[in-house]
N, C-alpha and C positions, 0 to 999 in steps of 0.2 A: 825241519826244512827253512832256512830263515828266507823270507819274505819280505819285499821292500814295501814299504809302508807310507801312501802319499794322504798327503790334508785335503785335498780334494781335487774331481776330477771331469771335465767335462767330457762325457763319454758319448761318442761315437754311434753309440747304441742306445742313448737316453731314455726315448720313447719305443723301445724296441724291448720285448720279454725275450734273453738269450737264454735256450735250458739247454739245462748239460747231455743231454743226447746226442743233440747237434755237434756240442764242442768235440764230446766225444769219442764220435763216429770222423769225423773230421781230420784231429789229429792219429787216426786207427792207420789212417794212411802213411805215417812215418813209422810204424813201427810194420807193418809189410815191407817196407825197404829195408831195414837192418834185418829182416830173414828171408832177403832174396825174394820175396813173391810177389807173383802180380798184385798191381797196383790194386785195391779191392775185395785182398785175401778175410783181412778182419769182416770187414762187412757183409761177407759173401757164408762167410762162418756163422757169423750170429743170424742171416738168413735160416741158413738151416737147422740151425741149435734152437731158435725160438719158434719153428715149427712142429718142432718133438715137444719142444716145452708145452709148447698151446694143445698140440694132440693130448700130451700126458694132462692137461688140467691142470697147471700149477698154476698158485693162486698169485694176484695179482703184485705182490711184495716179489715173488720166487721169480713170477717173469720178468719184473724189472734187474732183479738182480742178477738173470744168468743174463740179459742183456749187456747189463754191464761186463762183467766178467769176459763175455767174447770179442769186443769189442779191445778192450786190455788185456787178452790173454801172454800177450804177448809186450808188457810189459819190462822186465827185466831182461829180454834179449839180447839188449846190445854187449850186457855187459860181460859175456861170454866170447863174443868176437874175435876179438883179441887174442884171445887164449885159444880157439881152434885153427888161428891164422896160424899161430906159433906153433901149435901142437902138428897139426895135418900137413903145414908149410904149404897153402894152401889157400883160394879166396876165398875169403869165411862166408859170404853171401851165396856164391855158385855151390860152395857144400853144402851149405844149411839145405837150401831149394835143392840138390839132387837129394840127399839122405831123405830127406822127407816120404820118397817117391820110392825104397828100398821097401821089398817084403820085409816080411819079421824072421826071416830064417835066420841062423844064424850063418852060412854058405853065400845067402845072397849077401850079410853085412860085408862078412871079408872078402868079399869081391870088391865091392862099392870102396871096402878101407883101399884096396889093394892100387885100385885105379884111380884113385880120386887123394890119396896123398902123398906130396911133394913129385905133381905132376910134370912141376917145369924143370927140375933135377936133372944129370945128368943119370945114367941108368946105375952108375956104381954106386950114386950117394942116396937111394932111395930104398934099398934095405934098410938101413939104419932105423929110416926113419919110423918103417911099416913096423917093424922089429919093435923100436917102444911102446907104438901106440896096441899092439897085438898082447906086448907083456902087461904094460898099463893100462891099458884099456876101458878095462870096468871104474876102476878107482878115479880116471881122467874123468869119465864121461858122471861119474857119481856128483864130484866137485863141480865139474859143471854146470848141470841142473839145477843142482842145491843153489847155487848163485844165485841163477837163473829166478828160478823160484822163492827165492827169500827177497829179492830185492823188488822182485812185480810185485809180491803182497806188502811188501815194506811199502812200497811208493803208493798203490792204490789205499792203505791204511791212513797214510798223512795225509791224502786230498779225502780223507771222510767217508769213503766208499763201505757198505757194509761189512757186519763179518765174514757173511757169507759171497763176497765175491771176492774177500781177498784168499779164502780157503781154498773159493774157486781155481783164481790163481796161482797160488802157491801148489793146489794138488791136481795142475793140469797133465803131467806125465806119468801118474798111477796107471798101473793096467788093474783090470778084473782079474785076473790070474795070480796079481801079488810080482809083476817079474818088472813094474815100473818103478817109479820113482818121484819122490827123494826119499819116501817114508816106506815103499812095497806093502802100503795097503791092498787090501782083496778085497772083491766082492764089494757089499753095501756098506763098508767101512770108508770107500773114497766118495765125498761129498755131491751128491746126486750134480751141482752144476758142473763139476770136471769132468764127470761122467762124458754128459749129453756134450760138455765144449772138446772135446780132444775127441770125441766121436765126427762132431762136427768138422772139427778143423780137417779129418783125415780126410774125409767125404770128400768138401773142398779142393783139398790139393789132390786127388786124383781126378775130382774133374774137369779139374784146368789143367791137369798134365796130360789126361785121355779118354776125358769123356764121361757120360751117364753110366754107360756098363761096366766100367772102371771102375767107377765111386763105388756102384752098388756093390760088383763084386769083390772090393779089397773091404770094406765094411765088412760082407755076408762074410770072408774069409777069418775075419779078426774077432767074430763073434766065441765069446766063452774065456780067448785068450785077452786080448786089449779090452773087447769093448764087454759092457754089461748085454746079457743076449736080450731084456729084454728092452734096453735101448733100440738092440738092431731092429726088430720086429718093431717097433715104431716108427723106424725109419724107412723099412721096408715098404711099409704100410703108405707111409706119405711120399713116398719115392713112384709109387702108381700113378700119381698125379700131376700129369706134367704140366699144367700149373707152376709145381715149386721148379722145375728145373727152366722152363718160360723165364719166372721171373729171378732165379740164377744169374739168368745169362744177359738179362734187360740191363741198359746201362743208365737205366734209370732205379736200382735198385739204392742204390746210396739212399736215397729218398725215403724210399716204402718202407724198409724198415723200422721206422720209427713209430710206425704203427703198431708196435708191437711192444710197447711201451704203454700200458695202460694209462690213462686220464690222471690218476688218483696218485700216479708216481711222479707222474712229469716234473723236474726240478729248474726252477728258474737261478741262473746264479747272478751273482753281482762283481763286480770290479776286484772285489780284495780273492775273489775264489778264480776268479780268470788267470790272475798275476801268479796263485797258487800253483794252476797248472802249469803256466810258462816256466815257471819255477822249478815242477817236477822232470819236466818234458826237456830243459837246458840241464837234467840232472842226468837224462836218456842217455842225450847225445854227449853229455862229458863221458858216461860211463865206455862208450864206443872204443878208445883207446888209452890207455895207459897215457899219452903224454897230453892226453888235452884236458885229463881229470883238473874239471873246478874251471874249466875255461871260458863257459860261458856266463860262469855267475861272477869271475870276475869282470869280466868285459859288461857284465851288467852293471856291475857296482862300481866300475870306472868312468862307462858312460853318462852317469849321475851324479857324479866328479864333476866331470869336465862338463855337462850341460849346467850344472851350479857356478862354474867359473864363466861360462857365457852367457848368463840372463837367459836363460830359455825358459819361457812362461812353464811354469804349474800347469796349466793344462793338455800340453804337451809332451810332457817327464813318461807319465804313464804309458804312453805306444811307443815311447823313447825305450824304458825298461826290458817291456817285454819279448821288442827287437830284438833288443842287444840280448834275450837271453835267450833266442831262438833264431838267428841268426843261423846257426851250421847247424839247421838239424834234417837241412837236407845230406848230411857227412854222413848220418844213417844210409845213406843208400851205397855209400865208397868202399869198395875192400878196404879192409884191413893192412892187406899184400901192399897199398898204394899208401895210405896213410902214416904207416909205421916202417914204409921203406927206408933204409937206412943212408942210400944214395938216390941219385939225380932219376924224377921219371922218365922215361923213353915219350914218344909223343901221344899213344896211344893209353898210358896212364893221365897223364897229365890233362887228356881229353875228357876221361873219366872225372878227375879230380875238381874240373873246370864243372860238372856237370853238376855239382851240388848245391850252385846259387838256384839252379835252374829248378832243383828238387824244392829246393826252399821256399820257391815263391810259388809251385804248385798249391803246397801242402796249406801255405797259409792263407791261401790266396781261397780253401776251402771253408774260410772259417771266416761266418761272417762277421761277427766285433775285433774280428784280428785283422780280416779285410786291408782296410789302408793299411795296415803295416808289413805284407807282405812285400812288398817294392821297397819297400825300405830297408827292411833285413834283407831281403835278394839283393840289393845293390851293394852292399860293403865289397866287392872287390872293385867297382867302378872306378875310373880313374878321370880326375881334371882334362886332361889331355882328351880322352875316349876313346883310351886303348886299353879300356877294360871289358870286364864283363858282369853278369852274362847277357846285356843290353846295350852296350858299349855308349853307356849316357856321357854328356859330358858335360864341364862345366856349370851353365844354367840351368840344366837339368836333373842336377842332384838332388834333393834333398838334406835339409842343413842336420834331419836325423840320422842320414842317412852316413856324412861325415864324418861324423862323431862317433858313429859307432866301428869305422872304417878304421878312422885315428886309435882306439883304442882296443880292439882285435890285433891290428898292427905290433902296437907296442906289445902289448900279453903273450902275439906268438913271439917276438923276438927277446923277451925277459922270461921263456920257459923253455924247457930243454924239448929240445924236438929229436928225432932218430939218428939225424944227419950233426949233429952239433949241440953244444951245453947250452945253458943258461945262458944271455946276454947281460951284461950289470944296466941299472938303468940309463945309466952316461952313457954308453954304447949302445944298448939299443936308442935314444934318444939321438945320438950323431948319424947313425944311420936311416933312421925317419924325417930326418933334417933335411936329407939329398933329395927324397921325392917330396919334397914341400915344393904346391904349385903346379908340379907333372902330377902327381897323386894323390897327396893330403892336398886336403885344406890350411892355408895356413893361418889364418884365425883357431880352425880344431888344437889344431899342432902347439901352437902358444898359448893356448888354455892345458892344454898338457903337458905341456913342460914347466906351466907356473906350479901346476902340482908336485913339482920336484926339487923347488929352490928351496 
């Protein structure tokens, strides 16, 4: 995974230690978006899972690995979003969210598939789509789960997480009775972290969906099939403590789970590692749609070239690069039915598409050392004439870094294929952009970009 290197950097957190646990916890909210889960799902799963781990007497190293695996369990989930949207002809986020609340019986699964495949299509067109799923469903699910597990594990490896964390992510969907995926492991052959993570995930989904009793009932129901019966016993034991649920429902849970990281396992990260995390999540973003493959990386690289042409101080470039990599992180919260739509968006779809900028701000604003760049990244659809979004800023209020990202994002979007058109060549792209100079995009940034193509 390529990471841009910088000779020097005046860090906004120069006198403040940056803890890896805090960074990962904040980024987990982006993973909640792509899974269609209510904000804080990974954090709540981490709370449940780490309480189980503590009750089991896990060592500090094991508890640390469990903590990171739970927060990063959905690292690979964006890679199957477009496939779900295509195969089921449905909103991928809504489909994922609904499917997680389906029981384990074949009948319940078939009913859900029948009701949620091609729901917006005329009745006479739905049977073909449903028939394809029924005929090829096993192979389709095998493919998608293998893709998400492999990608998530690979990203965790690239970021230097332990082998235990990687295996916990890879085997998240294995079941105690061997009916899970990707390798149909059975019993104690499934890594303990993966066994805990799956149970914790289901417990949170059903708690959020229908409350404490529903969560307990579902975990109990899946003992011996999905779940290790000993882990179910442990969960049922800690579930008797009202504090487990009170903290789970607390608005302050986000910070309280940090207590599960043993003091000797707290990792302080440097700026190079922050760059690596930004690059990794740029890849998570780009995997959401086949039309955005490597978009974040290209915008990041182009932003550096434009910054060089404009003599942006070296001290500002690192923040600019991270903001460029993460400017579209909010698109994890937009359905692929909209991102990949081959025609014009209606008003409702356009409103959801525009919401990605707000999501970007909300995610990055949670991250201490990236706080300054939240507005810079989220503002890449602002316009000099004040008609942009999400903040409706006008000329003097738009930061130079945002103006650079805007130009680079605009250019890369035009010069890449989209569902509704082929990629434009550089000359065509620059001509179209030239018409927006002064109203939407900054003249100096545009000239710097154009100078790169002369």
